[in-house]
C-alpha positions as CSV (number, residue, x, y, z in Angstrom):
1,M,-0.1,-46.4,5.7
2,H,-2.9,-44.6,4.0
3,K,-6.1,-46.4,3.1
4,I,-6.5,-46.7,-0.7
5,P,-10.1,-46.2,-1.8
6,E,-11.6,-48.9,-3.9
7,S,-12.4,-46.3,-6.6
8,I,-8.7,-45.9,-7.2
9,G,-7.9,-49.6,-7.4
10,S,-4.2,-49.7,-7.0
11,K,-1.5,-48.3,-4.8
12,Y,0.4,-47.1,-7.9
13,R,-2.5,-45.1,-9.1
14,F,-3.0,-43.7,-5.6
15,I,0.6,-42.5,-5.5
16,I,0.4,-40.9,-9.0
17,L,-2.8,-39.1,-8.2
18,A,-1.4,-38.0,-4.8
19,A,1.8,-36.7,-6.5
20,E,-0.2,-34.7,-9.1
21,R,-2.5,-33.2,-6.5
22,A,0.5,-32.4,-4.3
23,K,2.0,-30.4,-7.2
24,Q,-1.3,-28.5,-7.5
25,L,-1.2,-27.7,-3.7
26,Q,2.4,-26.5,-4.0
27,N,1.3,-24.2,-6.7
28,N,-1.2,-22.6,-4.3
29,A,-4.3,-24.7,-4.9
30,K,-6.5,-24.8,-1.8
31,P,-7.0,-28.0,0.2
32,K,-10.5,-29.5,-0.2
33,F,-10.8,-30.0,3.6
34,K,-9.9,-28.0,6.7
35,T,-6.5,-29.0,7.9
36,Q,-3.7,-27.6,10.0
37,S,-1.1,-29.6,8.0
38,T,1.0,-27.6,5.5
39,K,2.5,-30.7,3.9
40,P,1.2,-31.0,0.3
41,A,1.8,-34.8,0.1
42,F,-0.1,-35.5,3.3
43,I,-3.0,-33.3,2.3
44,A,-3.2,-34.9,-1.2
45,M,-3.3,-38.4,0.2
46,R,-5.9,-37.4,2.8
47,E,-8.1,-35.8,0.1
48,L,-7.9,-39.1,-1.9
49,E,-8.8,-41.1,1.2
50,L,-11.8,-38.9,1.9
51,D,-12.8,-39.2,-1.8
52,L,-12.7,-35.5,-2.3
53,L,-10.9,-35.6,-5.7
54,S,-12.3,-36.6,-9.0
55,F,-10.2,-38.2,-11.7
56,E,-10.7,-40.0,-15.1
57,I,-8.9,-43.1,-16.2
58,T,-8.4,-42.8,-20.0
59,P,-7.7,-45.8,-22.2
60,P,-4.0,-46.3,-23.2
61,V,-2.8,-45.0,-26.5
62,E,-1.4,-47.5,-28.9
63,I,1.9,-46.5,-30.5
64,S,3.5,-48.5,-33.3
65,S,6.9,-50.0,-32.6
66,S,8.4,-48.1,-35.6
67,K,7.3,-44.7,-34.1
68,V,8.9,-45.8,-30.8
69,K,12.1,-46.8,-32.5
70,D,12.2,-43.5,-34.5
71,F,11.7,-41.5,-31.2
72,I,14.5,-43.4,-29.4
73,V,16.9,-42.8,-32.3
74,K,16.0,-39.1,-32.3
75,I,16.6,-38.9,-28.6
76,A,19.9,-40.8,-28.9
77,L,21.0,-38.4,-31.6
78,G,19.9,-35.3,-29.7
79,V,17.3,-34.5,-32.4
80,T,13.9,-33.4,-31.1
81,E,11.1,-31.3,-32.6
82,R,12.4,-28.4,-30.5
83,S,16.0,-28.7,-31.7
84,V,15.1,-29.0,-35.4
85,G,15.8,-25.9,-37.4
86,R,17.9,-24.1,-34.7
């Protein structure tokens, strides 16, 4: 198991950050340390362990329950902003 740095705080955040970084590596981003591994997930988790990545935790956005209900209804009906007017 990989060591989760205290700055990250939870295994869930660790996995989310590693997954996002792995996507960047798959899209040809360069690793931030010298490695022989070619596995993006391994490299991303190692970069996090070595505290080579910076990230920002933003406060959650409050959404009113009526907006959530409207959104769910639109999805259920197949109506989205992209499909309106087509």
